[in-house]
C-alpha positions as CSV (number, residue, x, y, z in Angstrom):
1,M,0.0,0.0,0.0
2,E,2.9,2.4,0.8
3,F,4.3,1.8,-2.7
4,L,0.9,2.3,-4.4
5,I,0.5,5.6,-2.5
6,Q,4.0,6.7,-3.6
7,I,3.3,6.2,-7.3
8,Y,-0.4,7.1,-7.1
9,P,0.0,10.1,-9.6
10,E,1.5,7.8,-12.2
11,I,-1.2,5.2,-11.6
12,L,-3.8,7.8,-12.2
13,D,-2.2,9.1,-15.4
14,R,-1.8,5.5,-16.7
15,T,-5.4,4.8,-15.8
16,V,-6.6,7.8,-17.8
17,E,-4.5,6.6,-20.8
18,H,-5.9,3.1,-20.4
19,L,-9.5,4.5,-20.4
20,Y,-8.7,6.4,-23.6
21,L,-7.3,3.2,-25.2
22,T,-10.6,1.5,-24.3
23,A,-13.2,4.1,-24.9
24,V,-12.1,5.1,-28.5
25,P,-12.0,1.5,-30.0
26,I,-15.3,0.6,-28.2
27,G,-17.0,3.8,-29.4
28,A,-15.7,3.2,-33.0
29,A,-16.7,-0.4,-32.9
30,A,-20.2,0.5,-31.7
31,L,-20.6,3.1,-34.4
32,T,-19.7,0.7,-37.1
33,G,-20.7,-2.7,-35.7
34,I,-24.3,-1.9,-34.9
35,P,-25.2,-0.4,-38.3
36,V,-23.3,-3.2,-40.1
37,G,-25.1,-5.8,-37.9
38,V,-28.4,-4.3,-38.8
39,I,-27.5,-4.4,-42.5
40,L,-26.5,-8.0,-42.2
41,T,-30.0,-8.9,-40.9
42,R,-31.3,-7.5,-44.2
43,K,-28.6,-9.2,-46.3
44,I,-28.5,-12.7,-44.9
45,F,-26.6,-14.0,-48.0
46,I,-23.5,-12.1,-46.9
47,S,-23.9,-12.3,-43.2
48,G,-22.0,-15.6,-42.9
49,K,-19.0,-14.3,-44.8
50,V,-18.8,-11.0,-42.8
51,L,-19.2,-12.6,-39.4
52,G,-16.7,-15.3,-40.4
53,A,-14.1,-12.7,-41.4
54,A,-14.7,-10.9,-38.0
55,S,-14.3,-14.2,-36.2
56,V,-11.0,-14.9,-38.0
57,I,-9.7,-11.5,-36.8
58,Q,-10.7,-12.5,-33.2
59,T,-8.6,-15.7,-33.4
60,I,-5.3,-13.8,-34.1
61,P,-3.2,-13.6,-30.9
62,S,-3.4,-10.2,-29.4
63,L,0.4,-9.7,-29.3
64,A,0.6,-10.7,-33.0
65,M,-2.2,-8.3,-33.9
66,I,-0.4,-5.4,-32.3
67,G,2.8,-6.5,-34.1
68,F,0.9,-6.5,-37.4
69,M,-0.2,-2.9,-36.8
70,I,3.3,-1.5,-36.2
71,P,4.5,-1.6,-39.9
72,L,1.2,0.0,-41.0
73,F,0.8,2.7,-38.3
74,G,4.1,2.9,-36.5
75,I,4.8,2.5,-32.8
76,G,2.4,4.3,-30.5
77,V,-1.2,5.0,-29.9
78,P,-2.7,4.8,-33.5
79,A,-1.5,1.2,-34.0
80,A,-2.9,0.2,-30.6
81,L,-6.2,1.8,-31.3
82,V,-6.7,0.1,-34.6
83,A,-5.7,-3.3,-33.1
84,L,-8.1,-2.8,-30.2
85,Y,-10.9,-1.7,-32.5
86,L,-10.6,-4.9,-34.6
87,Y,-10.8,-7.0,-31.4
88,S,-13.9,-5.2,-30.1
89,L,-15.8,-5.4,-33.4
90,L,-16.9,-9.0,-33.4
91,P,-18.9,-9.2,-30.1
92,I,-20.8,-6.0,-31.0
93,L,-21.4,-7.0,-34.6
94,R,-22.5,-10.6,-33.8
95,N,-24.7,-9.6,-30.9
96,T,-26.4,-6.9,-33.0
97,F,-27.1,-9.4,-35.7
98,T,-28.3,-12.1,-33.2
99,G,-30.4,-9.6,-31.1
100,I,-32.4,-8.3,-34.1
101,N,-32.9,-11.7,-35.6
102,G,-34.0,-13.0,-32.3
103,V,-37.0,-10.6,-32.0
104,D,-40.2,-12.5,-31.9
105,K,-41.7,-12.8,-35.4
106,A,-45.2,-12.4,-34.0
107,V,-44.2,-9.0,-32.7
108,I,-42.9,-7.9,-36.1
109,E,-46.0,-9.1,-37.8
110,A,-48.1,-7.2,-35.3
111,G,-46.2,-4.1,-36.2
112,R,-46.7,-4.7,-39.9
113,G,-50.4,-5.1,-39.2
114,M,-50.4,-1.7,-37.6
115,G,-49.0,-0.2,-40.8
116,M,-45.4,0.2,-39.7
117,T,-42.7,0.5,-42.4
118,D,-39.5,-1.5,-42.2
119,H,-37.7,1.6,-40.9
120,Q,-40.3,2.1,-38.2
121,L,-40.2,-1.6,-37.2
122,L,-36.4,-1.4,-36.9
123,M,-36.4,1.8,-34.8
124,K,-39.5,1.3,-32.7
125,V,-39.6,-2.5,-32.3
126,Q,-36.5,-4.5,-33.2
127,L,-33.7,-2.2,-31.9
128,P,-35.4,-1.5,-28.6
129,L,-36.1,-5.2,-28.0
130,A,-32.5,-6.1,-29.1
131,V,-30.9,-3.6,-26.7
132,P,-30.1,-6.2,-23.9
133,V,-28.3,-8.5,-26.4
134,I,-26.5,-5.6,-28.1
135,M,-25.4,-4.2,-24.8
136,A,-24.1,-7.6,-23.7
137,G,-21.9,-7.5,-26.8
138,I,-20.6,-4.0,-25.9
139,R,-19.9,-5.2,-22.3
140,T,-18.0,-8.2,-23.5
141,A,-16.0,-6.2,-26.0
142,T,-15.2,-3.6,-23.3
143,V,-13.8,-6.2,-20.8
144,I,-11.8,-7.8,-23.6
145,V,-10.3,-4.5,-24.7
146,V,-9.4,-3.4,-21.1
147,G,-7.4,-6.6,-20.8
148,I,-5.7,-6.5,-24.2
149,A,-5.0,-2.8,-23.9
150,T,-2.3,-3.7,-21.3
151,L,-0.2,-5.0,-24.2
152,A,-0.2,-1.5,-25.7
153,G,2.6,-0.7,-23.2
154,I,4.9,-2.8,-25.4
155,M,4.6,-0.4,-28.3
156,G,4.8,2.9,-26.3
157,A,1.0,3.6,-26.4
158,G,0.8,4.1,-22.6
159,G,-1.8,2.7,-20.3
160,L,-1.5,0.5,-17.2
161,G,0.5,-2.0,-19.3
162,N,3.5,0.3,-18.9
163,L,3.6,-0.4,-15.2
164,I,3.1,-4.1,-15.7
165,F,6.0,-4.4,-18.2
166,Q,8.2,-2.2,-16.1
167,G,7.6,-4.6,-13.2
168,I,8.3,-7.6,-15.3
169,A,11.6,-6.1,-16.6
170,M,12.7,-5.1,-13.1
171,V,11.3,-8.3,-11.5
172,N,9.2,-6.0,-9.2
173,S,5.9,-7.5,-8.2
174,D,4.7,-4.2,-6.7
175,L,4.9,-2.5,-10.1
176,I,3.1,-5.5,-11.7
177,L,0.3,-5.2,-9.2
178,A,0.2,-1.5,-9.6
179,G,-0.8,-2.0,-13.2
180,A,-2.8,-5.2,-12.9
181,I,-5.1,-4.2,-10.0
182,P,-6.3,-0.9,-11.5
183,A,-6.8,-2.6,-14.9
184,A,-9.0,-5.3,-13.2
185,M,-10.9,-2.6,-11.3
186,L,-11.4,-0.5,-14.5
187,A,-12.9,-3.6,-16.3
188,L,-15.3,-4.2,-13.4
189,A,-16.3,-0.5,-13.2
190,L,-17.0,-0.2,-16.9
191,D,-18.9,-3.4,-17.0
192,F,-21.0,-2.2,-14.0
193,L,-21.7,1.2,-15.7
194,L,-22.7,-0.4,-19.0
195,G,-25.0,-2.8,-17.1
196,K,-26.7,0.3,-15.6
197,A,-27.0,1.8,-19.1
198,E,-28.4,-1.4,-20.4
199,R,-31.2,-1.4,-17.9
200,L,-32.0,2.3,-18.6
201,L,-32.2,1.6,-22.3
202,S,-34.1,-1.7,-22.2
203,P,-37.9,-1.4,-22.4
204,G,-39.6,-2.6,-19.3
205,R,-36.4,-3.1,-17.3
206,K,-35.7,0.3,-15.8
207,G,-36.7,-0.8,-12.4
208,D,-35.0,-4.1,-12.4
209,K,-32.3,-4.9,-10.0
210,E,-28.8,-6.2,-10.9
């Protein structure tokens, strides 16, 4: 605890960097993955290929992915952000596709019977009902990215991984824990906040308890 108090300012700075390395890829993946997931529900004939390609990206080891980005974007934050974006895309894309396809067909037919257009059905019926599944994908992607973002320290992108790799290089368990514990707490905090957001956005679940 004394050691953590001594380096508290650096832990705080690295946590802010880590939050940036998480928020930007997740935001970008949500902005692209949700619309593409919606499109795939309308273009079933290409959905298998697109989801398959995203799945292949997910199977690439994280360290190798970051290594692939360095020749393209150089050492630093941009390469890390692109790699983390690619890792966060699949859960959001797949869950959007699954969530919208999982809406009860009887509900959709009832909407059509009321004279709703396809756009109205999507915005007023399908997306609201698919929110829990979509948010589950975002939560999964967030936890994954918080963990993988620790590797960004290898390429000079900052974050809590810097403390972890400094600790490994110096064989200093205090430094390792100074990076690992805040990273774990950050993942739990973000998952909790996204869970709250899910309940607020989900129809009929605002009053539910965790």
